C-alpha positions in Angstrom: 31.1 43.3 -0.5 27.4 44.0 -0.3 24.6 41.9 1.0 23.1 40.8 -2.3 26.5 39.7 -3.9 27.2 37.5 -0.6 24.0 35.9 -1.0 24.6 35.1 -4.9 27.8 33.7 -3.9 26.4 31.6 -1.1 23.6 30.3 -3.1 26.1 29.5 -6.0 28.1 27.5 -3.6 25.1 25.6 -2.1 22.8 25.0 -5.0 24.8 22.1 -6.3 24.9 20.5 -2.7 21.2 20.5 -2.5 20.6 19.3 -6.0 22.6 16.2 -5.1 20.9 15.8 -1.8 17.5 14.9 -3.4 16.0 11.6 -2.2 13.4 9.4 -3.4 9.9 10.5 -4.5 6.8 9.1 -3.2 5.2 6.4 -5.5 1.4 6.0 -5.8 -0.5 3.5 -7.7 -4.2 2.5 -8.1 -5.4 -0.8 -9.2 -9.3 -1.6 -9.8 -11.1 -4.8 -10.7 -15.0 -5.3 -11.5 -16.6 -8.0 -9.3 -19.6 -9.8 -10.1 -21.4 -9.4 -7.0 -23.2 -6.3 -5.2 -21.1 -4.2 -2.9 -22.3 -5.3 0.1 -21.4 -9.0 -0.7 -17.8 -7.8 -1.5 -17.5 -5.9 1.6 -18.7 -8.6 3.7 -15.3 -10.5 2.4 -12.9 -7.9 2.5 -14.4 -5.2 5.3 -13.0 -6.9 8.2 -9.5 -5.5 8.9 -8.7 -8.3 11.2 -9.3 -11.1 8.3 -7.2 -10.8 5.2 -7.4 -14.4 4.3 -9.2 -13.8 1.1 -5.9 -12.7 -0.4 -4.1 -15.7 -1.7 -0.4 -14.6 -0.3 -1.9 -14.4 3.3 -1.4 -17.8 5.2 -2.9 -16.3 8.3 -3.2 -13.3 10.2 -3.8 -12.2 13.8 -4.6 -8.8 15.2 -6.2 -6.8 18.1 -8.8 -3.8 18.0 -11.3 -5.2 15.2 -12.2 -2.3 12.9 -11.4 0.6 15.3 -8.7 3.3 14.6 -5.3 2.0 15.7 -6.5 -1.6 15.4 -3.4 -3.8 14.4 -2.8 -6.9 12.3 0.0 -9.0 11.4 -0.2 -11.0 8.1 1.8 -14.2 7.9 2.7 -14.8 4.0 3.1 -18.1 2.1 3.3 -20.7 5.0 3.1 -20.8 8.9 6.7 -20.0 9.2 6.7 -17.4 6.3 7.6 -13.5 6.5 5.3 -11.1 8.3 3.8 -7.6 7.6 2.6 -5.5 10.6 -0.1 -3.2 9.9 -2.4 -0.5 11.5 -5.8 0.9 10.6 -6.0 4.5 10.6 -9.3 5.0 8.8 -12.4 2.9 8.6 -16.0 3.4 7.3 -18.4 0.6 6.8 -20.9 3.1 5.3 -18.3 4.3 2.7 -17.2 0.6 2.3 -13.6 1.7 2.7 -10.5 1.6 5.0 -7.2 2.9 5.1 -4.0 1.3 6.8 -0.3 1.6 7.1 2.5 -1.0 7.3 4.4 -0.4 10.6 6.9 -3.2 10.1 8.0 -5.2 7.2 11.7 -6.5 5.8 12.2 -4.9 2.5 13.1 -8.4 1.4 9.4 -9.1 1.8 8.2 -5.8 0.3 10.5 -3.4 -1.0 8.9 -0.4 0.4 8.9 2.1 3.2 6.5 4.6 4.7 3.7 2.5 2.9 -0.1 3.4 3.4 -2.9 2.1 1.6 -6.7 2.5 0.8 -9.0 -0.3 0.1 -12.8 0.6 -1.0 -15.6 -1.2 -2.5 -17.9 1.0 -5.1 -21.1 0.1 -6.9 -20.5 -0.4 -10.8 -23.0 1.4 -12.8 -23.0 -1.7 -15.1 -24.0 -3.8 -12.0 -21.9 -5.6 -9.6 -18.9 -3.7 -7.8 -15.6 -1.9 -8.5 -12.8 -2.7 -6.0 -10.2 0.0 -5.7 -6.9 -0.6 -4.0 -4.4 2.3 -3.8 -1.1 2.8 -2.2 1.4 5.3 -1.6 5.1 4.5 -0.6 8.8 5.2 -0.8 11.1 2.5 -2.4 12.9 0.1 -0.2 16.2 1.9 -0.1 15.6 5.4 0.8 19.1 6.8 0.1 20.2 7.8 -3.4 21.4 5.2 -5.9 19.4 2.3 -4.6 20.4 -1.4 -5.5 17.8 -2.6 -8.3 16.0 -5.0 -6.1 15.1 -2.0 -3.8 14.6 0.8 -6.3 11.5 2.7 -7.3 10.5 0.2 -10.0 11.0 -2.9 -7.8 8.6 -1.1 -5.3 6.0 -0.4 -7.8 6.3 -3.9 -9.2 5.9 -5.6 -5.8 3.1 -3.4 -4.6 1.3 -3.9 -8.0 1.5 -7.6 -7.8 0.3 -7.9 -4.4 -2.7 -5.8 -5.3 -3.3 -7.8 -8.6 -3.2 -11.0 -6.8 -5.6 -9.9 -4.2 -8.1 -8.3 -6.7 -7.9 -11.2 -9.1 -8.8 -13.5 -6.1 -11.8 -11.3 -5.6 -12.9 -11.5 -9.1 -12.5 -15.4 -9.2 -14.4 -15.8 -6.1 -17.4 -13.9 -7.3 -17.2 -15.1 -10.7 -20.0 -17.7 -10.5 -22.6 -15.2 -8.8 
C-alpha cells in the first residue's frame, strides 16, 4: 500500500475522533454606558483596582499591590460571609483610564466561567460626559462537552452580562445628577 493511501485511511479513521473532541469556544462580550460626568471624575471612582465598592454586588474587597501589575484583590459579594472572587491586575494605564484583570479563583456556582479576563476603560463622549466600556472574554463554567444548563455558554454570557450591567447602571445612577 502506498504512503498516500495509508495517510488517507488514517485521516478517515481519525477525523471523526477529532470532530467529537471539540470543546467550548471563548465567549466575548462588551457592554457600554454613557455617564453624565467628565472622564476624570468617573475614573476617580473606578480607576483604583483595590476599590471596587462602586459595584452594587461588592460588599467589600481587600487586596495588595495597589495599581501595580500583578496586584491582587479579593471581592466579597453580597454580605460579609458571601462568596468571593480573587483577581489579578495585568495591565493598568491611568493615562488611558483603563485596566485589565483576570479572575484567579471563583466558584462556578458564583460566576459560571473559567479562564476569565476583563478590561474596563473610561472614554470621553463626543456629546459630553463619558463612556464606560467593560469587555470580557471567558469560557463557560463547564469545560467539557455537554455542559449542564447552569454551566453552559448561555449561562456564562448571561451571568457576566448581568455583572457588567449592574456595575454600569450603578455608575450611570451615581452621576445622573451632575
